[in-house]
C-alpha angles and dihedrals in degrees: 000000000000118000117268119252113249091244088062087053089055088051089051091053092049094047093049091047091053091048092051092050090048093048091049096046112118092005133118132206090261091049092050091050090050095048106066094176093053091045092050091049090053093047091049092052091049087054090051090051091052094046091049091048089055089064097051108109120249092244090059091045089052092049091054105037093157090069109088097233095155093047091052090050092046094049090052089055092050092048093047100040107022096037092139091064099049111131109212090203090061090048090050091052089050091052094048101040110022110029098062088053091047089052090053092049093049091047091051094045100041105021130269 
């Protein structure tokens, strides 16, 4: 399979972000903790975002420094390798406070 173009990786990030926000809509931290399937779906999509961010070229990363590329990549590594230590409360804070802003930045940078 040929490698994916970096613009497709941006689309992957945006699609996973939308899925996470949809999965989290109307939920609470307690609800997320109680719904293992929903929580796992959110964690999987965070991993996808981080993996996709890893394939965005340095010149694009430099052009959009406000987008937290390194944090997305780092979170993917934590979720994939330190999965036993994932704190759902931290993930919930990320969903509530950071992901809507990330969505805005991606929409501004790469079109809505």
